[in-house]
C-alpha positions as CSV (number, residue, x, y, z in Angstrom):
1,M,-48.3,171.6,27.7
2,E,-51.7,171.8,26.4
3,F,-54.2,173.9,24.5
4,E,-55.9,176.4,26.8
5,S,-58.9,177.1,24.5
6,I,-60.1,176.8,20.9
7,H,-62.3,179.4,19.4
8,K,-63.9,180.2,16.1
9,I,-63.1,183.5,14.5
10,K,-66.1,185.9,14.9
11,R,-67.2,188.5,12.4
12,P,-66.9,192.1,13.7
13,D,-70.3,193.6,14.6
14,K,-69.8,196.9,12.9
15,T,-67.3,198.5,10.6
16,H,-66.1,202.0,10.7
17,K,-66.6,204.1,7.7
18,A,-64.5,207.2,7.1
19,G,-66.5,210.3,6.6
20,S,-66.3,214.0,6.4
21,S,-67.1,216.4,9.1
22,E,-70.6,217.8,9.2
23,Q,-69.5,221.1,10.9
24,T,-69.9,224.6,9.7
25,G,-67.2,227.1,9.6
26,F,-63.5,226.4,9.2
27,P,-62.8,222.6,8.7
28,S,-60.5,220.7,11.0
29,P,-57.1,220.2,9.4
30,A,-57.2,216.6,10.7
31,T,-60.3,215.5,8.8
32,H,-58.2,213.9,6.0
33,Y,-56.7,211.6,8.7
34,L,-60.1,209.8,9.2
35,E,-59.5,206.2,8.2
36,S,-61.1,202.9,8.9
37,T,-59.7,200.8,11.7
38,I,-57.5,197.7,11.0
39,D,-59.4,194.5,11.0
40,L,-57.0,191.7,11.8
41,N,-59.7,189.2,10.9
42,L,-59.6,190.4,7.3
43,I,-55.8,190.5,7.3
44,L,-55.0,187.2,9.0
45,T,-57.6,184.9,7.7
46,R,-58.1,183.4,4.2
47,N,-61.3,181.4,4.9
48,R,-63.2,182.8,7.8
49,D,-65.6,179.8,8.1
50,A,-62.6,177.4,8.4
51,T,-60.5,179.5,10.7
52,F,-60.0,178.9,14.4
53,F,-57.6,180.3,17.0
54,I,-56.0,178.3,19.9
55,R,-54.3,179.7,22.9
56,I,-51.3,177.6,24.0
57,Q,-50.6,176.8,27.6
58,G,-47.1,175.8,28.5
59,D,-43.7,175.9,26.7
60,G,-43.7,172.5,25.2
61,W,-43.5,173.7,21.6
62,R,-40.5,175.9,21.8
63,E,-38.8,174.1,18.9
64,H,-41.5,175.5,16.8
65,M,-41.2,179.1,18.3
66,I,-44.5,178.7,20.1
67,C,-44.4,180.0,23.7
68,N,-46.8,180.0,26.7
69,R,-49.9,182.0,26.0
70,D,-49.3,182.4,22.3
71,V,-52.3,182.3,20.0
72,L,-52.2,180.0,16.9
73,I,-54.4,180.9,13.9
74,I,-55.5,177.6,12.2
75,D,-57.0,177.2,8.9
76,R,-58.8,173.8,8.4
77,S,-59.4,174.3,4.7
78,L,-55.7,174.3,3.8
79,P,-54.1,171.1,2.5
80,A,-51.1,169.4,4.3
81,T,-48.0,171.0,2.7
82,A,-44.5,169.6,3.6
83,G,-42.7,172.0,6.0
84,K,-45.7,173.8,7.3
85,L,-46.8,173.6,11.0
86,A,-50.1,171.8,11.7
87,V,-52.4,170.9,14.6
88,I,-52.8,167.1,14.3
89,V,-54.8,164.5,16.3
90,K,-52.5,161.6,17.1
91,D,-53.8,158.8,19.3
92,G,-56.8,160.9,20.3
93,D,-54.6,164.0,21.5
94,F,-54.1,167.3,19.9
95,T,-50.5,168.3,19.2
96,V,-48.5,170.7,17.0
97,A,-46.1,169.1,14.5
98,R,-44.2,170.0,11.3
99,I,-45.6,168.3,8.3
100,V,-43.3,165.9,6.5
101,K,-43.9,164.1,3.3
102,D,-45.2,160.9,4.8
103,S,-46.9,162.5,7.9
104,F,-50.3,161.0,7.6
105,E,-49.7,157.5,6.4
106,D,-50.2,156.4,10.0
107,S,-53.8,155.7,10.6
108,D,-53.7,157.1,14.1
109,T,-52.7,160.6,12.8
110,V,-55.2,163.0,11.4
111,L,-54.6,166.6,10.2
112,W,-56.9,169.0,12.1
113,G,-55.7,172.2,10.5
114,V,-52.6,174.1,9.2
115,V,-51.1,176.8,11.3
116,T,-51.1,180.1,9.3
117,Y,-49.9,182.5,12.1
118,I,-48.4,182.5,15.5
119,I,-49.2,185.6,17.7
120,H,-46.6,186.3,20.4
121,A,-47.2,188.6,23.3
122,V,-44.2,191.0,23.9
């Protein structure tokens, strides 16, 4: 079980703006349905500069409901809060663990970031 890849969240290149039809004659009855697309970066991230996503390889974290090929969204700006999932560095290796009250008293354990979302494929 290991991380397949770690990536930074990228800003979308362009945004869709709803507009009205420039046609002449009878307007289409569907023009009021023009809406902007859903941007999951805006919905799933709080601090875009501190947000990363990690694709998981293997089924070693099933106790945390994390499966093979899932994507974890990690926010490095969030504080350690008891009960939350986090990516930690322990003895030089990345791992996922539940934060408990005294999680980081060990000098070999460092909080890398807090898991904000787990994206499962169905």
